[in-house]
N, C-alpha and C positions, 0 to 999 in steps of 0.2 A: 806652621809659620809662627815666628815669634811676634810678640807685640812690638810696637814702636819703642816703648820704653825698654823692653828686654834687648832689642837690637842695638840700642845706643847706650845702654848701661843705666845705672841708677841716677847719674847726674841728669840725664835726659828726662827721667821720670818726673823730676820737679819742674821741668819746662814744658812737658806735654799736657795739653788740656785733657782731662779725663773724659770729656764728653765728645771727643773726636769720633765721628761715625766710623765703624769698622771698615767700610768700603773705602773711605778716604785714607785711612791708616794703611790699608793694603796697597793702595796706589803709591803711597809714599815709600813704603817698604820695598816695593818692586823697583822703584827708581833708585833706591839706595843699596840694592843688592850687591853683595861682595863679588859674585861671579858675573861677569859681563853678559853671559848668555841668559841670565835670569832677569836682566833689566829690560826696559823698553828698548826697541830697536832704534827709535828716533824720538826727538822731542814732540813731533807730530803725533806719534802713537800715544805718548803720555798725555798730551792735550786731549786727544779723542777719548781716552779712558776716563780722564777726569771729568770731561763734559758729560759723558754717559752716566758716570757716578752721580754727579750733581743733579742731573735730570731725574734720577730715581730717588732722590732724598725727599723726605717729607719737608714741608715748610719749616717745621721746628728744627729739624736736623740741619737744613741749609742755613737757617738763621744763626746757628752756632758757629758757622764758618765765616760769615760775612758780618762784620760789626755794624 
């Protein structure tokens, strides 16, 4: 799987925080997948995946996502 910056190109690389946890990056990439069958089936599925991901982050990692 490509990184967020690779998926969106070099312009996005300057906009993407380098400290984004890989689990969160993976959820974002799945939501942005080109092929519909690779995306979440619903917004609820994405919300559940993000909640699970956030629950498994360390406080330091979670602190990077919430200012």
